[in-house]
C-alpha positions as CSV (number, residue, x, y, z in Angstrom):
1,M,80.0,110.4,132.0
2,K,83.1,110.3,134.2
3,V,86.1,109.1,132.3
4,L,89.4,108.1,133.8
5,V,92.6,108.2,131.8
6,V,95.6,106.4,133.4
7,G,99.0,107.9,132.4
8,N,101.2,110.9,132.8
9,G,102.9,111.8,129.5
10,G,102.4,113.6,126.2
11,R,100.5,110.6,124.7
12,E,98.0,110.8,127.5
13,H,97.6,114.6,127.0
14,A,96.9,114.0,123.4
15,I,94.3,111.3,124.3
16,I,92.6,113.6,126.8
17,K,92.5,116.6,124.4
18,S,90.9,114.3,121.8
19,L,88.4,112.9,124.4
20,K,87.5,116.5,125.4
21,K,85.9,117.0,122.0
22,S,83.2,114.4,122.8
23,D,79.8,115.7,124.0
24,K,79.2,112.4,125.8
25,I,81.8,113.1,128.5
26,D,81.1,115.3,131.5
27,E,84.4,115.0,133.4
28,I,87.9,113.6,132.7
29,I,90.1,112.5,135.5
30,A,93.8,111.7,135.0
31,I,96.0,109.3,137.1
32,A,98.7,110.6,137.6
33,G,98.6,113.3,134.9
34,N,101.2,116.1,134.8
35,G,101.3,119.9,135.1
36,G,100.0,120.4,131.5
37,I,97.3,117.7,131.7
38,A,96.0,119.6,134.8
39,S,94.6,122.3,132.5
40,D,92.4,119.7,130.7
41,A,91.5,117.1,133.4
42,T,91.2,116.7,137.1
43,I,94.5,115.2,138.5
44,V,94.6,112.4,141.0
45,N,98.0,111.6,142.3
46,I,98.3,107.8,142.3
47,N,101.4,106.0,140.8
48,V,100.4,104.5,137.4
49,K,101.9,101.1,138.4
50,D,99.8,100.9,141.6
51,V,97.0,99.1,139.6
52,E,95.1,97.8,142.7
53,K,94.9,101.3,144.2
54,I,93.8,102.7,140.8
55,A,91.0,100.1,140.5
56,D,89.8,100.8,144.1
57,W,89.8,104.5,143.5
58,A,87.9,104.2,140.3
59,K,85.2,102.1,141.9
60,E,84.9,104.4,144.9
61,N,84.6,107.4,142.7
62,E,82.0,105.9,140.3
63,I,84.1,106.1,137.1
64,D,82.0,105.2,134.1
65,F,84.8,104.3,131.7
66,A,88.6,104.0,131.9
67,V,91.4,104.4,129.4
68,V,94.6,102.7,130.4
69,A,97.3,104.2,128.2
70,P,100.8,103.2,129.3
71,D,102.5,99.8,128.9
72,D,103.4,99.2,132.6
73,P,99.8,99.3,134.1
74,L,98.5,97.3,131.1
75,V,101.1,94.5,131.5
76,L,100.5,94.6,135.3
77,G,96.7,93.9,134.7
78,A,95.1,97.3,135.4
79,V,92.3,96.5,132.8
80,D,91.5,93.2,134.5
81,L,91.2,94.8,137.9
82,L,89.0,97.7,136.6
83,E,86.7,95.3,134.7
84,Q,86.4,93.1,137.8
85,K,84.9,96.1,139.5
86,G,82.4,96.6,136.7
87,I,84.2,99.5,134.9
88,P,84.4,99.1,131.1
89,C,87.9,99.9,129.7
90,F,89.8,100.8,126.6
91,G,93.0,98.8,126.6
92,P,94.0,95.1,126.5
93,N,93.9,92.8,129.6
94,K,97.1,91.4,131.0
95,N,96.7,88.2,129.0
96,A,96.8,90.2,125.7
97,A,99.3,93.0,126.8
98,I,102.0,90.3,126.8
99,I,102.4,91.0,123.1
100,E,104.5,94.0,124.2
101,G,105.4,92.8,127.7
102,S,107.5,89.9,126.3
103,K,109.4,90.2,123.1
104,I,110.1,86.5,123.2
105,F,106.3,85.9,123.2
106,S,105.7,88.2,120.3
107,K,108.5,86.8,118.2
108,N,107.3,83.2,118.8
109,L,103.8,84.3,117.9
110,M,105.0,85.6,114.6
111,K,107.0,82.5,113.9
112,K,104.0,80.2,114.7
113,Y,101.5,82.1,112.5
114,N,103.9,83.0,109.7
115,I,103.7,86.8,110.3
116,P,106.8,88.3,108.5
117,T,109.5,89.4,110.9
118,A,113.3,89.3,111.3
119,K,115.0,86.0,111.9
120,Y,115.9,85.6,115.5
121,E,117.0,83.4,118.4
122,T,116.1,83.8,122.1
123,F,118.4,83.2,125.1
124,S,118.1,82.9,128.9
125,D,121.8,81.9,129.3
126,M,124.4,84.6,128.7
127,Q,127.2,82.3,127.6
128,S,125.0,80.7,125.0
129,A,124.0,84.2,123.7
130,L,127.7,85.2,123.5
131,D,128.6,82.0,121.6
132,Y,125.8,82.5,119.2
133,L,127.0,86.1,118.4
134,D,130.3,84.5,117.0
135,T,128.2,83.0,114.2
136,C,126.3,86.1,113.3
137,D,126.7,88.8,110.6
138,M,127.0,92.4,111.8
139,P,125.2,94.7,112.4
140,I,122.9,92.7,114.8
141,V,120.0,93.7,117.0
142,I,119.9,92.8,120.7
143,K,116.6,93.2,122.6
144,A,115.7,92.9,126.2
145,D,112.7,90.6,126.6
146,G,110.6,92.8,128.9
147,L,109.6,96.5,129.1
148,A,112.4,99.0,129.2
149,L,110.8,102.4,128.5
150,G,111.3,102.0,124.8
151,K,115.1,101.8,125.3
152,G,115.7,98.0,125.5
153,V,116.9,97.6,121.9
154,I,120.5,98.0,120.9
155,I,121.8,97.9,117.3
156,A,125.4,96.6,117.5
157,E,127.6,97.5,114.6
158,N,130.3,95.0,115.4
159,L,130.9,91.8,117.5
160,Q,132.5,93.6,120.4
161,D,129.6,96.0,120.8
162,A,127.1,93.1,120.5
163,K,128.8,91.2,123.3
164,T,128.9,94.3,125.4
165,A,125.2,94.8,124.8
166,V,124.4,91.2,125.9
167,K,126.5,91.5,129.0
168,S,125.0,94.9,130.0
169,M,121.5,93.4,129.8
170,M,122.1,89.9,131.2
171,Q,125.0,90.4,133.6
172,D,124.9,94.1,134.6
173,K,121.0,94.2,134.6
174,V,120.9,97.7,133.0
175,F,117.2,97.1,132.3
176,G,116.6,95.2,135.6
177,N,114.7,91.9,135.1
178,S,113.6,92.9,131.7
179,G,117.0,91.9,130.4
180,A,117.1,88.5,132.1
181,N,116.2,87.0,128.7
182,V,117.2,88.5,125.3
183,V,116.3,88.3,121.7
184,I,119.1,88.4,119.1
185,E,117.7,89.1,115.6
186,E,118.9,90.0,112.2
187,F,119.3,93.6,111.2
188,L,116.7,94.7,108.7
189,T,117.0,97.6,106.3
190,G,114.3,99.9,104.8
191,P,112.0,102.8,105.8
192,E,110.4,102.4,109.2
193,V,106.6,102.9,109.6
194,S,104.4,103.1,112.7
195,V,100.8,102.1,112.3
196,L,98.5,102.3,115.3
197,S,95.2,100.4,115.0
198,F,91.9,100.2,116.8
199,T,90.8,96.6,117.4
200,D,88.1,94.8,119.4
201,G,89.4,91.3,118.5
202,K,86.8,91.0,115.7
203,T,87.5,94.1,113.6
204,L,90.7,96.0,113.1
205,V,90.9,99.6,111.8
206,P,94.3,101.0,111.1
207,M,94.9,104.7,111.9
208,V,96.9,107.1,109.8
209,S,100.5,105.9,109.4
210,S,103.4,107.9,110.9
211,M,107.2,108.2,110.9
212,D,109.0,108.5,114.2
213,H,112.5,110.1,114.7
214,K,114.2,108.1,117.4
215,R,117.7,109.5,117.5
216,A,118.5,112.5,119.7
217,L,120.4,114.6,117.1
218,D,119.8,115.9,113.6
219,D,120.5,113.6,110.6
220,D,119.5,110.6,112.8
221,K,122.7,110.8,114.9
222,G,123.2,110.5,118.7
223,L,121.6,108.2,121.2
224,N,118.2,106.4,120.8
225,T,115.4,108.2,122.6
226,G,111.7,107.6,123.2
227,G,111.1,109.7,120.1
228,M,112.1,113.3,119.1
229,G,109.3,113.9,116.7
230,T,106.8,112.5,114.3
231,V,105.1,113.2,111.0
232,A,101.9,111.7,109.5
233,P,101.1,110.2,107.1
234,N,104.3,108.3,106.4
235,P,105.1,108.8,102.6
236,Y,106.6,105.3,102.3
237,Y,103.3,103.7,103.4
238,T,101.5,103.5,100.1
239,E,98.0,102.1,99.5
240,E,99.5,99.0,98.0
241,I,101.7,98.4,101.1
242,A,98.8,99.2,103.4
243,K,96.8,96.4,101.7
244,E,99.7,94.0,102.0
245,C,100.1,94.8,105.7
246,M,96.4,94.3,106.4
247,E,96.4,90.9,104.7
248,K,99.7,89.5,105.9
249,I,100.3,91.3,109.3
250,F,97.4,93.1,110.9
251,I,94.5,90.6,110.5
252,P,96.8,87.6,111.0
253,T,98.0,89.1,114.3
254,M,94.5,89.8,115.6
255,N,93.5,86.2,114.6
256,A,96.7,84.8,116.2
257,M,95.9,86.4,119.5
258,N,92.3,85.1,119.4
259,N,93.6,81.6,118.6
260,E,96.0,81.8,121.6
261,G,93.1,82.7,123.9
262,R,94.4,86.3,124.2
263,T,91.8,88.4,122.5
264,F,93.3,91.9,122.1
265,K,90.9,94.9,122.7
266,G,92.5,98.4,122.5
267,C,95.2,100.1,120.5
268,L,97.5,97.6,118.8
269,Y,100.7,99.3,117.5
270,F,102.6,97.8,114.6
271,G,106.3,98.9,114.2
272,L,107.1,98.0,110.7
273,M,110.2,97.9,108.4
274,L,109.6,98.1,104.7
275,T,112.4,95.8,103.6
276,P,113.4,94.9,100.0
277,K,111.5,91.6,100.7
278,G,108.3,93.3,101.8
279,P,107.0,94.7,105.1
280,K,108.1,93.0,108.3
281,V,107.2,93.5,112.0
282,I,110.0,95.1,114.1
283,E,107.8,95.3,117.2
284,Y,104.3,95.3,118.6
285,N,103.1,97.7,121.3
286,C,100.0,97.1,123.4
287,R,99.0,100.8,123.4
288,F,99.2,104.1,121.6
289,G,102.7,105.1,120.6
290,D,104.5,108.2,122.0
291,P,105.0,110.5,120.1
292,E,103.0,108.9,117.3
293,T,99.7,109.6,119.1
294,Q,100.5,113.4,119.0
295,V,100.2,113.4,115.2
296,V,97.6,110.7,114.7
297,L,94.8,111.8,117.1
298,P,94.8,115.5,116.0
299,L,93.9,114.1,112.5
300,L,91.0,112.0,113.8
301,K,87.6,113.2,112.7
302,T,85.4,110.6,114.5
303,D,84.6,110.9,118.2
304,L,87.4,109.1,120.0
305,F,85.2,108.2,122.9
306,E,82.7,106.5,120.6
307,I,85.5,104.5,119.1
308,M,86.8,103.5,122.5
309,R,83.4,102.4,123.8
310,A,82.8,100.4,120.6
311,V,86.2,98.6,121.1
312,A,85.2,97.8,124.7
313,N,81.8,96.5,123.6
314,Q,83.3,94.7,120.5
315,T,81.0,96.7,118.2
316,L,83.8,98.4,116.3
317,D,82.3,97.2,113.0
318,K,79.4,99.6,113.6
319,I,81.6,102.7,113.7
320,K,82.9,104.6,110.7
321,V,86.4,105.8,111.7
322,E,87.5,108.8,109.6
323,F,90.6,110.9,109.5
324,L,91.3,114.4,108.0
325,D,93.0,114.3,104.6
326,K,95.8,116.4,105.9
327,S,99.3,116.1,107.3
328,A,100.6,116.6,110.8
329,C,104.1,117.2,112.3
330,C,105.1,117.0,116.0
331,V,108.4,118.4,117.3
332,I,109.5,117.2,120.7
333,M,111.0,119.9,122.9
334,A,113.3,118.2,125.4
335,S,115.7,119.1,128.2
336,K,119.3,119.5,127.1
337,G,121.2,116.3,128.0
338,Y,118.2,113.9,127.3
339,P,118.2,110.9,127.0
340,E,121.1,110.9,129.6
341,S,121.3,113.4,132.5
342,Y,119.4,116.7,132.4
343,E,118.3,119.4,134.8
344,K,114.7,120.0,135.8
345,G,112.6,122.9,137.3
346,Y,112.8,125.6,134.6
347,E,109.7,127.7,134.0
348,I,107.9,127.1,130.7
349,T,106.2,129.9,128.8
350,I,103.7,129.0,126.1
351,D,102.0,131.5,123.8
352,K,98.3,131.4,124.8
353,D,97.2,131.2,121.1
354,L,98.8,127.8,120.6
355,D,96.8,124.6,120.4
356,N,98.0,121.0,120.0
357,V,100.8,121.5,122.5
358,F,101.0,118.2,124.4
359,V,102.8,118.3,127.8
360,A,104.9,115.3,128.7
361,G,107.5,116.2,131.4
362,A,106.3,119.2,133.4
363,K,104.8,119.9,136.8
364,L,102.7,122.7,138.2
365,E,104.3,124.6,141.2
366,N,102.8,127.8,142.6
367,G,100.8,128.3,139.4
368,K,103.9,128.0,137.2
369,L,104.6,125.2,134.7
370,L,108.1,123.8,135.3
371,T,110.2,121.3,133.3
372,N,110.1,117.9,135.0
373,G,111.4,115.3,132.5
374,G,113.6,114.6,129.5
375,R,110.9,115.1,126.9
376,V,109.0,118.2,128.0
377,L,106.5,119.1,125.2
378,G,105.2,117.8,121.9
379,V,104.4,120.7,119.6
380,T,102.0,119.6,116.8
381,A,100.7,121.4,113.7
382,I,98.4,120.4,111.0
383,D,98.2,121.6,107.4
384,T,97.0,120.5,104.0
385,N,100.5,119.2,103.1
386,L,103.5,118.0,105.1
387,K,105.7,120.9,104.2
388,G,103.2,123.3,105.6
389,A,102.7,121.2,108.8
390,I,106.4,121.1,109.4
391,E,106.8,124.9,108.9
392,K,103.9,125.6,111.2
393,A,105.2,123.2,113.9
394,Y,108.6,124.9,114.0
395,K,107.0,128.4,114.0
396,N,105.0,127.2,117.1
397,V,108.2,126.0,118.7
398,Q,109.5,129.6,118.5
399,K,106.5,130.7,120.6
400,I,107.6,128.5,123.6
401,T,110.5,129.1,125.9
402,F,112.3,127.3,128.8
403,E,115.9,127.2,129.8
404,N,118.0,124.4,128.4
405,A,115.3,123.7,125.7
406,F,116.6,121.3,123.0
407,Y,115.0,119.9,119.9
408,R,115.8,118.5,116.5
409,K,115.7,120.9,113.6
410,D,115.1,118.2,110.9
411,I,111.8,116.5,111.9
412,G,110.1,115.5,108.6
413,K,113.1,116.1,106.4
414,R,113.3,112.4,105.4
415,A,109.6,112.4,104.7
416,L,109.8,115.5,102.5
417,K,112.7,113.8,100.6
418,A,110.5,110.8,99.9
419,Y,107.9,113.2,98.5
420,G,110.6,114.9,96.4
421,E,110.0,118.2,98.2
422,E,113.2,118.8,100.0
């Protein structure tokens, strides 16, 4: 079978490497891919947001199955267009992708169906939002309604910062039209957990839990990023909490989307906060997380392609989804200066013996792999326990070089502390 994967980051590289293990697939094509993905798939250079061109190309080139991975093409309706041309897909249609495409939609959904989340108010008028802030306790969370590359959330420590955040979104348009409407919500405390899940709208199967590290610098300091590393499983996500999340959050969300006429088929991502009052939803994503995917999929034992086809056919209940009873750690190697300004074009050398190196921001030029983004590589290792996985991941980082390489030195430290293994 010819399988198309839409996307060009480390998440897509992890998906493609996992799909390559399936004996049902003859060829994998990536739109738009990147310099590292080129070693595992055929690259076709179409912008991932040009959903009509993607659908036309897929039809002309007799694609048998498509995986739409990033949020933008999902929210723009890539799955709808591909399915109209008779191509089965893994990923939600536009109607369901709104769960990530609009934070106001997702917050209102949770309120309507009593799914635990932070208290909030929504605003389309800037002055009303500023006046409301005068009544709030600090810190407070300000969120742009639409997609903002994972950066549309600001935690304001004081009233002045909160008002600056609102003005930057609504007046200065730092996130474009995504910030035309905002959500202002209470600040929750507790360990954060990411849980990706497979769902076909009838059955929901959670994957291994993970812990992301969003801040750019060690000890969770510095600016927010798209993610500087991950570990799996998350030590705070116990069997008891998993059961509670399944009953109060996961299944109710799937059912809520069905009730709204927005059946969700694909990977539904739950960003959770384990508060003193129980687990609450911080955010939903309509796709695999990045870099959570880079630790979750290497632990998957079941054929990913079989799962994806079952999701598309709504036969997920017929598949036994299994994961290795091991731990994984992913360290993101970034360009110095990320998430602000950084230089590109430096040659990357990777030890040939390394596996589970996922390329995010790199291009191929004259046969050489060159840096081409803020987050450049995700270096993942697996071991029987978390400490071993972390040690292996950092050993592997030492076998990769490029100028201006930058990475956190403490990925997994919080998780080890939770296990009492500092």
